[in-house]
N, C-alpha and C positions, 0 to 999 in steps of 0.2 A: 584706614588707608593702607594699601599694600606697599611694602618697601620696594624701592627701585633698585636696591642692592641685591645682586645675585651671587650666591656662594657656589663655587664650582671646585671640584677636585681636579688636580692636574699633576702629571708625573714630571718631575724635574730631576734630571740626572739619576734616574732609577728609583727615586723615592716619591711617594705620593704626598701632596700637600693641598690644603684648601686655600682658595683665594676669593675674597669678597670684593666685587667691583660693581659699579652701576652698569646696567645693560648697555648703555652707549659706549662705555669703555671696552666691554667685551667685544662688541661689534667692530669697533675701530681696531682693536688688537688683532682680530681675525683677518680683517682686510689688509693690515700691514704685513701679517705673516704670508698671506697670499701674494702680495706684491713682491715680497722677498723670497718667494719660493721656499718657504720654511713651514714646518708644522707649528701649531700654536705652542706646543711644548718646547720646541727648539727656540722659538723666539723668547718665551718666558725664561728659559734657561740662560740666554744671553743677557737678559735684563737682570736676572738674579745674580749673575757673576759680577756685575759692576755696581750693584746697589749699595747704598749706605744706610737706608732706613728700612721700614718694613716693605714686604714685597708688593702689597696692594698699592701703596703710595708710589713705589718705584715704577710700577706699570702705568699709573696715571700720569706721572711726570714724563715717562717715555712717550706716551701717546700725545701729550701736549707738545713736547719738543718736536715730534714728527710732524704734527700739524703746523707748528710755527715754521718749520723748515719748508713745508709745502707752500705756505703763504709767502714766505720770503722768495722762494724760487719763482712763483707766479709774478710777484712784484718785479723781480729782476728781469723776467721775460718781457713784461709790459714796458719797462723802462727801455730795454734794448730795442723793442719794436718801435717805440716812439722816437728814439735816436736815429734808427734806420730810415724812418719816414721823413725826418727833417732834412 
């Protein structure tokens, strides 16, 4: 069975490094970079600057936190709409 983990090279702060992530995380990371008008390298550099563990784990946690924030914002919007309708 083919691994779902994809290893890619990326330039962070002028140096090249390899990052292994599942395809879904690469896709989500690219979408977040687009939403923030950043290159993928720029986004990874900001994650790298604040990480405490390895880079792959930090990226996964960043994508998870972004997703959770989107869910929370949608929930808040739904609650606000319900209150306005009442």
